[in-house]
N, C-alpha and C positions, 0 to 999 in steps of 0.2 A: 504493500499499499504506500502511495506517495502523497506527501503533503504539499499543497501548492499555495503559494502566496496569493492573496486577493489583489495585490497591487499589480499595476502594469508599468513597466519602466520604458522610458523613451529610448528607443534603439534606432540608430541611423540606418538607412538603406544602403549607403555607400561610404567607403573610407575616403575621408578628405585628407590628402597627403600634403604636408607642409612643404615649404620651399626647401628647407634643410633635408627633409626625408626624400624629396624628389632628387636632390643632388646625390644623395647616397645611393638611391636605387638606380640612378642613371649610370653611376660608376660600376655597379654590379652588372647591369645589363651590357654596358660597354665591354666588360670582361668576357661575357658570353659571345659577343659579336666578334671580338678580336681573335679568340682562339677556336671559334666555331663549335662551341660547346652546346650540347642539347640538354641543358640542365634547367629544370623548373626551379625557380627561386620563390620560396614561400616564406612570408613572415608568419611566425607561429605564436599562438597563445595570448599572453597578456596584452601585447601591443594591439592586437586585433580587437580583443574584448574592450579595452579602454577607448579605443577609437570609436567603436560603435556606440559606446555610452557617452560619447562627446567629451572625453577626458583626454588630456595630453599624456603621452608616455614616451620616455627616452629609451626604454629597454627593448631593443630590437633583436630578436632571435631569428636567424635565417635557417630554414630547413632545406636540405639539398636532396634530390631524389636519386642521383646516380654517382655521387662522389663524396669522399670524406671532407670534412670541414678544413683540415690542414691542407689538403690538395687544392681546394678552391681558393683559400687565402693566399697561397703561393701565386696562383694565376692573377688574383686581384692585385697583389703587390707588383708583379711583373707589368701588368697593364698600367698601373698608376705611374710607374717609372717611365713607361713609354710615352706618356702624355705630360711628363715633367712634374708630376706630383709625388710627394713622399708617402710611403706606407709607415704608419706609426704603430708602435706598441704590439707587434705581432707575438702571440704566444699560444701554446697548446696545453690544455688541461686534460690530463689522462683520465680514462674511465676507471671506476672502482666499483665493480658489481657487488663486492662484499659490504659496501656502505650504500648500496642502492643507487650508485651513480653509474648508469649503464652506458653512457655515451661519452666519447671523446669530444671535447669542445675546443674549437679554434677561435681565437679572439683577435680583433684588430680595431684600431681607431680610424674612423672615417669622419673628417670634419669635426674632430673633437668629441665624437660619440663612440662608445664602445659597442661593437657589433659581435654577436656570437654566431658561429656557424656550426651546425651539426647535420648529420645525415638522417634521413627518415629511417626508421628501424622496424624490424619484425623479429620476434624472438620465439625460441622453442625451449620448453622446460622438460626436465626428466619426469616421467610418470611415477606416481606413488611416492613422491618426496615432498617434504614440507618446505625445502629450500626454494626460494624464488630467484635464485641466481640462474640466469639463462644458460643452457648447455650449448646453444647456438644462436648467433646473431647474424642478420643479413640485412641488405637494403630492403626496405619495405615500400609499399605504396603509401600515398598520402592518407588514404582511408585507413590502412592498418595502423599507421602512426597515430592518427586522430583517436583511434580507439584505445591506444596505449597511453593517452594523456590522463592527467589526474581528474579533471572535471570537464563536463560538456562545454561550459562557458570558456574554458581554456583550450578547447580542441579545434577552434576555428582557425583557418588559414587565410592570409591575403596573398594571392598569387601575383607577384610583381610582374611576371611575363605578360599576363592577360589582364591585369588591373581588375581582378574579380575577388569576391569573398567566397570561400569554400567551406561548406558545412557538411562534412562527410558523415557525422553521426546523425545528421538530420534533426537535431534538437538543440544544438548550441545556441542558435539565435532565439528559438522559442523559450529556452530556459533563461536566457538573458532578459527577455521581455516579461516573463512571469516571475522572475526573481527566485530561481531555485538552484540549489547546490546539489548537483547530481553527477554520478560517475558515468562515463561512457559504457564501461563493461560492468558486470555484477560487482558491487562495491567492495566485497571482501577480496576478490581477485585483484582489483585496482589498488587497494590499500596494502595488500601484501607484496605487490610489485615494488612499491616504495612506501613504507609505513609513515614516512614524514608527511605523506599526503593527508593523513588524519588532521594534522595541525594546519596544513594549508587550506583544507576544506573549512576548518573553523575560522581561520583568518579571513578568507574571502567572504564567508557567510556574515561575519561581523562587519567587515569593511563596507560591504554593499547593502547590508541589512537584508540579505536574502535568507530564504528558509532552507535549512538542512533537510535533505530527503530522509524519510523515515528508515528506509533500507540502509542508507549510508550511516545513519546514527546507530542502528543495530550492529552493523559490522564494526564501526569505530569502537564500540564499547565491548566487543567480544574479547575473550582472553587471548586468542591466537594473535590478533592484531596488536593488542597491548604489549604482549610479549615480544613481538617482532619490533615494535617501536622502541622498546627498552633495550633490546639486545643487538639490534641490527643497525641502528642509526647512531651516529656519534653524538656525544653530548654537545659538541660545538654546533652541529647542525640544528639540534633541538634548541639550543640557546639563541642562535641567530633567528630562528623562526619565532621564538617567544618575544625577542626584541621587536621584530616587525609587528607582532600583535599589539604590544603595549604602547608602541609608538604610533599606532594607527588611530583612526577617528573613533573606534568603538572598543577600547580595551576592556571595559567592564563586560560587554556582551561576549567578547572572546573568552574571558575568564569564566563566565556563566556556562558557556558551552563545554569548557574543560571540566567543570564540576559535574554538569549534567551527564556527560558521557563517561563519568568515573575514571577520568584520565589524570587526576591530580598527582597520584603517587607514581605514575609512569613518567610524567613530564618533570616533576620535581622529586627525583629520586632521593632517598634518605639513607643515612648510614645504617649499618646492620643493627646496632643497638642504640636506643634513645630513651631518655627519661624525662618526664613521666610518659606513659603510653599516650598516643594521639587518639582522641575520640573522633570517629568519623563525622559526627554531626558538626564538629567545630570547623571542618574544612569548608563550610559554606559561609563563613564569615570572611572578613577582609583578608584576602590572599595569605600572607605569611603571619598575620597577626596571631592566630591561634598557636603558632609554634614559638612565640617570642620567649617562653620560659622553658622550652624543651631542649634538652642537652644530650650529648653522647660523650663517651670517654675515648680519648685518643690513646696512642701507644704509651704515653707517659701517665695514663690514668687521669689526665686533666679533663675537667668538664668543659666541653666546647658547645656553644649554641648551634642547634641543628640548622637554623636559618643561615648561618655562615657556611655550613656544608652545602646546602642546596644551591646557594648562589655561586659559590667557588667551584664546587665539584660536580654538582648535578647539571648546572647551566654553564659552567666554565666561564663565568664573568669575572671581572677584575676584583681585586681585593677591596678597592675603594668603593665599589658598588655594594659589597657586603657590609662594609663599615657604615655606609650611609643608611642602609636599612636598619641596622642594629641601633644606630644613633637615634633614628626616628622612633623606634620602639621604646628606647629608654627615656627620651625626652617626652614622649607621649604619656608614659606612665607618671612622669614628674608633673606634667601639666594637668592630668586628670583630677587630683585632689583640689586644684584651684577652680575647677569648673563651677561648683555651687556658688562661690563668692563672685566669680566673674559673670555669672548668668543672672545674678539677682538684679533687681531694679533700683537698688539703693545707690546713692551717690558714693563715689570712692574718693577719699581725700588724696591729694597729689603726693603727700608725704607718707602714705600708707605702706605697710609691709607688703601688701598685695602688689602694689606697683613695683616695688623693688624686686621681689621674687619673680614676678612675671617678666619684668624687664631683662633680668639676667637670663632667663630661659629663652626669651625671644632673640637676644643678642647671639646666643649660641646657635639657634636654628636659622638665623638670617632670613633670607626671602622665602624659606620653606616653612615658616611657622604655621601657615594655614594648613599645610598637609598634616603636620603633627596635631594640630587642633582637630582636624577631621578624624584622625585615628583615635585620639583621646575621647572624642564625642561618641564614637562607636563603642569604645570600651566602657564608658561611664554608665553605671546602672540607671535605668529610667524607672521611676515609680509609676508603673502602669501594669495593671493585671491583664490588659487586653492581649489577645494573641494575634490580632490583626497586624500583619507585618507592615502594611502601608501606614497605619496610624502610628506605629512605633517609629518608623522612618520619618514621618512628619514631625514627631516630637523631638527627635534627635536633630532634625534640620533646624527647628526653632531654637534649640539649645545652642547649636553652632552659631547661628546668626546673632543670638543675644550675646554670647561671649565675644565674638568678632566685633560687635558694636562697642562693647566695653573697652576692649583693647585699642580700637582705632579712635573712638570718639571720646570716651570718658577718661582714658588714661593716656591717649596720645602717643601710643607705643608702636604704631604701625611701622615706622622706620627707625626704630631704636637701634637696630644693628649697624646703621650708618652714622650714628652719633659718635663723634670723637670724644675721647676721655679728656676731661679738663686739665688733668695733671699727668705727667709722664714719669717713667721710672727714675730719670735723673733728678727731677724735682723732688720726688719722694725721698731719695737718698740724701739730697742736700738739706732739705728742710727738717728731716727727722734724724739726720746724722747716722744714716745706715751705710753699711759697707757692701751691700748687695745680698745675694742669696734669696732663699725662700721668703724671708720677711718682706722684701720689696713687693713681691707678688701679692702677699697677704694684704699689705697696705694699699696696693693699687686696687684690689677688689673692694676694700673698705671705701676707698675714694669713689669708685663707681657706684657703690650702694648709696653713698651720700648724694651723688649726682642724680641718680634715679629718684631719690626722695625729694630732691630740690631741683626740678627741671629748669627753674629760672635763675639758679645760683651761678656765681661767677668762680673763676679759677682761684682767685684770692680767698674767697669765702670758704672754698673746699680746703685750701692749704691751711687756713686758720683752724678749721675744724679738725684736720688731721693732727696738727701740732698740739691742739688742746686735748684731744683724745689720747695721743701718744704720751703726753706728760702725766696724765692721770694713771696711766698703766705702768709708769716707771717706779 
């Protein structure tokens, strides 16, 4: 059974080629003419899809019907030299079937655009084997290649030779119009061919707000496909695909699909042992938030936060990315106890402890303080017995807005991270007769606390207060 979107999307009847694209295509056609090649040049996949949806796309992949990409690139380079133009950045990316990269890809730059060249393919697999590594690859027809694509909306071709759109699955355009994410072949077969297609389907579904086909969802959630995604695809490829999801226009929708298809523990692999155990229900809250206190023991028996493992090992992201997430979790937990006071309707004196504590926290968070506030609002208990999720979210939204208003309007701390300290370390050392060391840092913090409590105060007033306070402590 297939689920269809009630919407209809505007799809063009013809590809409108830009001036730059025409120059690129003319060079490719010129290569055919010079060497008498009987090669059909087809732009494949995303470029065709985006063009038909009226979106610009610089990602041009050329499919060749009778020669390898590296062979054709050599011909293009020779042709360019014959007309006095340079061939830029030519390279070949080898195939790696064990990582589900079945095709050799040749790349070159034409008019400052990277162009990929691959051959159309057909494959044979051994019978009665679970492996999806092909035993034989050969040149295929455009129709065979189209059915080997991940989704029908990505199986369309633009034939440069004939200036025509080719829809060999006979449903690529109709699925674009109806807004459906469907595989050309039975979904389980398509996903096992390259398990990363599970995440690609989710990404495109979220990006275009299309409906995931019911059969596709069933296949994506099955153990065989999840095992293949976990064991056959490199963590770098998964991390890259996840980056594309969260940097897209619908990151929340993409994450909802990951949860709904029970793919969380496949995408975000965990260390073998972690404490305390993770409750499945908690995975439906904000991404890594439920794991903020979950740890595992490394080889030295040191407790390490699981979130750090997921980001650095499961997704192979940078250490600074893990540190940023951990800092947000910690700061959000520090911000949460302040919410009742910040959300109240009472006036807050400028010199209040609340302004000082909040100011220090926001200086640490810098321009990301609203992100931390959002997380702490999600963590903060709401006094509401209703089970209506929408009403609960509305209450949390109101709390967020109330706290935000207090910070920005009542306390004037929106840009507190940009405020320069009235006194510096040298002044503190001179006025308090200190020789440096940790004490200087402590007194600088005291000076900042005074400054937060006295937003209209001057540097001299701050110094006078420091000297007076210091003398009392001697």
